C-alpha positions in Angstrom: 0.0 0.0 0.0 1.3 3.4 -0.9 1.5 5.4 2.4 1.6 9.2 2.7 5.0 8.9 4.4 6.4 7.2 1.3 4.7 9.8 -0.8 6.6 12.6 1.0 9.9 10.7 0.8 9.4 10.2 -2.9 8.6 13.9 -3.4 11.9 14.9 -1.8 14.2 12.1 -2.8 13.1 11.5 -6.4 12.6 7.8 -5.7 9.5 6.2 -7.2 6.7 5.1 -4.9 5.7 1.5 -4.5 2.5 2.2 -6.4 1.8 4.7 -9.1 -1.3 5.1 -11.1 -0.6 3.9 -14.6 -0.4 6.5 -17.4 -3.2 6.7 -19.9 -2.7 4.3 -22.7 -4.2 4.1 -26.1 -7.6 2.6 -25.1 -8.3 5.7 -23.0 -7.2 8.1 -25.8 -10.0 6.8 -28.0 -12.4 8.7 -25.6 -12.4 12.0 -24.0 -10.4 13.0 -21.0 -12.2 14.4 -18.0 -12.9 18.1 -17.6 -11.8 20.0 -14.6 -15.3 20.5 -13.2 -16.8 22.0 -10.1 -18.7 19.3 -8.3 -21.8 19.2 -6.2 -22.1 15.4 -5.9 -19.0 14.5 -4.1 -18.7 10.7 -3.6 -22.0 10.1 -5.4 -20.6 11.3 -8.7 -21.0 9.0 -11.7 -18.5 6.2 -12.2 -16.3 5.8 -15.2 -18.0 5.3 -18.5 -15.3 3.9 -20.7 -17.7 3.4 -23.6 -18.4 7.1 -24.2 -17.2 7.5 -27.8 -17.0 11.3 -27.6 -13.5 12.6 -28.1 -13.0 16.2 -27.2 -16.3 16.1 -25.3 -16.9 17.2 -21.7 -19.0 14.0 -21.3 -15.9 11.9 -20.9 -14.7 8.5 -19.9 -14.2 9.9 -16.4 -16.7 11.5 -14.0 -18.4 14.6 -15.2 -19.7 16.4 -12.1 -22.1 19.2 -12.3 -22.0 22.3 -10.2 -24.4 22.8 -7.3 -25.8 25.6 -9.3 -26.1 25.5 -13.1 -26.9 29.2 -13.4 -24.2 31.0 -15.3 -22.7 34.3 -14.1 -24.3 37.5 -15.4 -23.1 41.0 -15.6 -25.1 41.8 -12.4 -22.4 40.1 -10.2 -21.1 42.4 -7.5 -17.8 43.9 -8.6 -14.7 43.4 -6.4 -13.8 46.2 -4.0 -12.0 49.1 -5.5 -10.0 49.4 -2.3 -7.5 46.7 -3.6 -3.9 47.6 -3.3 -2.1 47.9 -6.7 -0.8 44.4 -7.3 -1.8 44.1 -10.9 0.8 42.4 -13.1 2.7 40.9 -10.2 3.6 37.2 -10.2 1.8 34.9 -7.7 3.0 32.0 -5.6 1.8 28.9 -3.7 3.9 27.5 -0.9 3.0 23.8 -1.0 2.9 21.2 1.8 2.5 17.4 1.5 0.9 15.9 4.6 1.7 19.2 6.4 5.5 19.0 5.5 6.9 21.8 3.4 7.5 20.7 -0.2 8.4 23.8 -2.1 7.0 26.8 -4.1 5.2 27.1 -7.4 5.3 30.6 -9.0 2.8 31.8 -11.7 2.8 34.5 -14.3 -0.7 35.7 -15.1 -1.7 37.0 -18.5 -3.2 40.3 -17.4 -3.0 41.7 -20.9 -5.3 39.0 -22.3 -7.4 38.0 -19.3 -7.3 40.9 -16.9 -10.5 40.1 -15.1 -9.7 36.4 -14.5 -6.1 37.2 -13.6 -7.3 39.7 -11.0 -9.6 37.1 -9.5 -6.8 34.6 -9.0 -4.2 37.2 -7.8 -6.5 38.6 -5.2 -7.5 35.1 -4.0 -3.8 34.5 -3.6 -3.4 37.6 -1.4 -6.6 36.9 0.5 -7.3 40.7 0.6 -11.0 40.2 0.5 -11.0 38.1 3.6 -11.0 34.7 1.8 -8.7 32.9 -0.6 -6.4 30.0 -1.4 -4.2 29.8 1.7 -4.8 26.5 3.6 -6.7 24.8 0.8 -6.0 21.4 -0.8 -5.5 20.2 -4.3 -8.6 18.0 -4.1 -8.2 16.4 -7.5 -4.9 15.1 -9.1 -4.9 13.0 -12.2 -1.6 11.8 -13.6 -1.0 12.8 -17.3 -3.7 15.4 -17.0 -3.8 18.1 -14.3 -3.9 19.2 -10.6 -7.1 20.9 -9.5 -7.7 23.1 -6.5 -9.1 26.4 -5.3 -12.2 25.3 -3.3 -11.7 27.3 -0.1 -15.2 27.0 1.2 -15.5 23.2 1.2 -12.2 21.8 0.2 -13.6 19.0 -1.8 -14.5 20.4 -5.2 -18.0 21.4 -4.4 -17.5 25.0 -3.4 -15.5 28.2 -3.8 -16.4 31.7 -5.0 -14.9 34.6 -7.0 -14.0 38.1 -5.9 -16.9 39.3 -8.1 -19.6 37.2 -6.5 -20.3 33.5 -6.6 -19.6 33.1 -10.3 -18.3 35.2 -13.2 -18.4 35.0 -17.0 -15.9 33.4 -19.3 -13.6 36.2 -20.2 -12.3 34.8 -23.5 -10.7 31.7 -25.0 -7.8 33.4 -26.7 -5.1 31.3 -24.9 -5.1 27.6 -25.6 -4.1 24.6 -23.5 -1.0 23.9 -25.5 1.6 22.7 -22.9 2.2 21.5 -19.4 2.1 24.1 -16.7 -0.8 26.2 -17.9 -3.2 27.8 -15.4 -6.8 27.6 -16.3 -10.2 28.0 -14.7 -12.3 24.9 -13.6 -16.0 25.3 -14.2 -19.3 23.5 -14.4 -20.3 24.9 -17.8 -20.4 28.2 -19.7 -19.9 31.3 -17.5 -19.6 29.5 -14.2 -16.1 30.5 -13.1 -15.5 30.9 -9.3 -12.2 30.2 -7.6 -11.4 26.7 -8.7 -8.5 26.3 -11.1 -6.3 23.7 -12.6 -2.6 23.3 -13.6 -2.0 21.2 -16.7 0.7 18.5 -16.8 0.3 17.8 -20.5 -1.2 19.7 -23.4 -5.0 19.5 -23.2 -6.5 20.8 -26.5 -9.9 19.2 -25.9 -10.4 21.9 -23.2 -9.9 24.8 -25.6 -13.0 27.0 -25.9 -14.4 25.5 -22.6 -12.0 26.7 -19.9 -10.3 30.1 -19.7 -6.4 29.9 -19.7 -5.1 32.9 -17.8 -1.6 32.1 -16.6 1.3 29.6 -16.4 3.9 28.1 -14.1 7.2 29.9 -14.4 9.0 28.3 -11.5 8.3 25.1 -9.7 7.3 22.9 -12.6 9.4 20.1 -11.2 7.3 20.2 -8.0 4.1 20.2 -10.1 5.3 17.0 -11.8 6.1 15.4 -8.5 2.7 16.3 -7.1 1.2 14.8 -10.2 2.7 11.4 -9.2 0.6 11.6 -6.0 -2.6 11.5 -8.0 -4.8 8.6 -9.2 -6.9 7.9 -12.2 -10.0 8.6 -10.1 -8.5 12.0 -9.1 -8.3 11.2 -5.3 -4.8 12.2 -4.1 -2.8 9.6 -2.2 -1.5 12.4 0.1 -2.8 15.7 1.3 -1.3 18.3 -1.0 -2.2 21.8 0.2 -1.5 25.5 -0.4 0.0 26.5 3.0 0.5 30.1 2.0 -0.1 32.1 -1.1 0.5 35.7 -2.3 2.3 37.9 -4.8 6.0 38.3 -5.5 7.1 41.8 -4.5 
């Protein structure tokens, strides 16, 4: 059995764990990968459906979990406070722990020039300047050869979270594509349902283009991202608690 202690040892010593989820092989590639969704069903989510012949579809061979509210964001969402300190264009960071032990830092560059509204949401959730944010929250879903998903600071299990603009906000644009590992993109439960949940890709994920808003990328700490990826499973349930101990902006 793969223990969390061996998970932490592997993270720091670069030794492979006794058990690792196998990579996706050709049979899986005939069908769609999962989408980084916002869940309301928790453990009652649908099981795998390996017979879904729908490549590049959100209805995938893995669980598709709908949000607790299917209502998209509208322009009536309350705007974030204008009292925010001027932190626009600054890089953001997560200091990561694995089972409460320090594991390292991931640093992000946000694409403010292309997705200013989405970047602002993420950056101000990193600083916690509105009284809520990412610090102390887990990566609740980790799938090898796909992505790490986190950002649920209200429930911690993929069923919650909110934006600085209100519960949800609209898709800003789909200019940036999921072309490589290390891209930062918004998880959602459908069109115009962005909140606080995000994901970091560990491979190129073109089937998510036009469905999830890419707004940043990892510029330091990709090695840590790849090691965390190894603590995931095909179901998405991590084999160790990977958490954002602290977060903020680089001064």
